[in-house]
N, C-alpha and C positions, 0 to 999 in steps of 0.2 A: 297728888296735884293734876297729873295726867288726866285723871278719870274726871277730877272737877270741870278742867278744861274740856274735856268731850261733852260731859252732861250740859256744860253752857252752850257749847255749838249746836247739840241737839235741841236744846230749847229755842235757841236762836231761829233755826230750820221750822220748827215747830210754829213758831209763832209768826212767821213767815206767811206759813201755810195758810194759818187762822185770815192774816190780812188777803192772802189773795182769794181765799173762799169768800170773803165780805164782798171784795171787790168784784167777782164775777156775779154775785147776787145782784149789785147795783147793775152791772150790764145786763143782765136779764130784766132787770126791772124798767130800764129806760126805752126799749122798743115799744113795751106797755103803755107806757106814759105818752110817747111819741104818738102812737096810733088814738090814743083817746083824746089828745089835743087837737089832731089833726081835723077833725070835725068841726070843732069849734072855733078853731083859729087858723082859716086858711092862708090869711096872709102873714101869717109869722113863719111861712117856709123857709125863710132864709136862716132863722135862728133854729129850727128845727133841724136843717140839714147841718148845722155847725154842731149841734149837740150830737147828733147821729156820726158826724164824722170825727167827732172827738171821742165819742165812745169805742169808736173802731179803732181809733190809732190806741187808746189807752189799753183795751184789751188784747190787743196784737203785741204790745210792747212786753216782751219776757227778757228784757235787758237788766242791768245793775239797778240798785234801789234808787239812787238818784235818779236815773233816766225816767224810771216808771214815776218816781214822785213828780217831775216835770209835766209829765202826760195826764197825771191823776189829777196834779191841781188846776191844768186847762180844762179838764172835764167838768171838775167841780166850779168851776167859773162860769162854764157854760151853763150846767143845771142853774145855778144861782139866778142867772140872766133870765133865763126861761121862766121860772119861778116867779120872779118879780115881774116880769110882764104878763104872765098869766091872771095875775091878781086883778088886773081889769074887765077881766072877763066874767061877769056874773052869773051868767048861764053855765059856763064852765065849773066856777067854783061850787055851783049847786050839783054838778054831776056826782053822783055817788060814787061812778068808777073813778072819776078823778079825785076825789077827795080820798076814797081808799088808798089808790096810787101814790099820791102826795103823803100820806101817811107812812106808807111802807118805807118810800124813799127816806123820809126822815128818820125813821127808824134805823134804815140800812145804813146812813149816813153816821148814825150814833155808833152802832155797831164797828164800823170802819174805824171812827177816831178810837175806841175803846181798845180794839184790837192794833192799831197803829201805837196808841201808848204802852201796851203789853209789849209789842216787838221791840219799840225803842229802849224801854226798860232791861230786857233782855241783852241787848245791843250793848248798853252801858256796862252791863255785869261782865259782858265778854270782854268788853275792851279794857275793864278794870283788871280783870284776870291775866290778859294778856301782856297789860304793860305794866303791872306791878310785880316788885319783888316779894317774893322769890320766885313766883309762878311764870314770871317773865321768862325766865331761864328754861323751865321746860316748855314753854310756849315756842320759844326761839329754837329749839332743838327738834320738836314736832311740827314745824311749820304751822302754829296757830297764829292767825293773825287778826288785826282789829278788823270790825265790820262798819258797814256804813249805816248811819241814822237815816229814818224817812223823814227828810226836812221838807219845808216850803222853801222853794227858790226864787217863786215869783214875789217880788217886793210889794206888789199890791195887795196881795193875799195877806199880809201880815198887818195891813194898816185895818184901824177900827172902821167899822161901815159909819157912814154919816146918816143922822137920823133926823129929820125936822118936821116940824107938825104947823 
């Protein structure tokens, strides 16, 4: 049982490392996206500044999972707002650089979501072992504890988007 608890703890650490890698990938893409957009959408500077600020805040946050989740959701919301606004720029949408960055960012978001699902699955397994009998006895003796899920804390992010034609 002890070895099983060690194993799942290590799997949780590995899963978080994978999430962290994908988040860093997103952070690296954002400046390229911003620089590509600047030439086309000069008057969107306030939104570009907000995305940059959210990126800096999220990439600097090395706190607990809940704290990082809040910053990541704020960044994701700012990126979504940016992409929606940029749909109004036909020249920008036709730009090969922008199209490639947009596709790369979408792929990265999908990879982040997959990594988060994997992470949360490992957290569930860890928490089950730490809380269920008889492994909870060993967990208590050796200070294994439940871990935090990566959850959306912003109520607006849980709402379905409104689509109208």
